[in-house]
N, C-alpha and C positions, 0 to 999 in steps of 0.2 A: 504494500500500500504506500503510495506517495502522497505526501502532504506538503504544504508550503509553510515555512516558519518566517514570520516577520519579526525582526528584532529592532526595537526603537531605542535611540539614545535621547535622553531628556536633558533639557537645559539646567543650568545651575539654579537652585531655588525652586525646582519643579513643584514641590508640595505646596508652596505658597502661591505660585503663579497659576496653577491649574484651575483654581476655583471658578473663575468666570466661564470657563469652557467645558467644565466637567460634564454637565448635563447633555450638551451637544455632542461631546465625545462618546458618551454612552449611547445616545440615540443613533449615532453613526454605526457603532459596533452592533447594536441591536438589529439594524437593517440587514447587516451581513449575516447575523445569526438566523434571522427569519428566512433568509435566502439559502440557508443550510450550507453556508460557506465558512464562516468563522465558527470554530467549535470551542475554543477556550482562549482566554487572554488574561494577563495579569501583570502587574508592575513588580519590579524588583524591590527588595527591602534591604536596608543596611549594607550599602547605601541605596537610596531610592533614586536611581540614575537611568532607568530604562524599563522596558517591558518586552514581553514575548507574546505574540499572538499566533495561533495555529489555525490554518485553513485547510479545508478538504473540498472535494468536488470541483476542483479548478484545474483546467488543462493548460492555462496560460498564466505565467507569473505577472503579466501586465495587469491582470485583475487585482492582484495583491498590491502592485505598485499604485494603481489608481486609488485603492482603499487608503493607502498611506498618504498619498498626495492630497486627498480630499478630507482627511481626518481634521477636525477642528483643532486638535492639539498641534498638528503640523502647520496649518494655515495661520495659527496664532503664535508660533515660535516655541511651543513647549517641546515638540519633537524637533531635534536639531539634526538628526540623521537616522538612517535605517538601512538594514540589509534584508534581503529576501533570499532564502535558501530552500531548495527542494529537499525534502527529508523523507527517507525511506524507512518506514517502521518495520522492524524485523521481529520484535517481541512486544506483545501487548496490543497488536493492531485492533483487536476486538474492542478496545476502549474507544476507538475513533470511528466505529461503524455506525 
């Protein structure tokens, strides 16, 4: 099973700066969940400097790229960079079905 992993890098002071955009960020993610593409997402802790989001049912990484580009955290400077990697699950694939 292939998935796509989106890793975000956050700006300095992310926890304080995210508040005005948080509701819109979650709405953006929820649309992708409803489309059965985004399956899990979460921010790093200690330090809170990024996040990982995992996508399935996508054939083209451009879909994930568009998600990142249109995320309110990106358009408002909270996300300062990202990487997208295709990920082949070899153990535990049933968790993502």
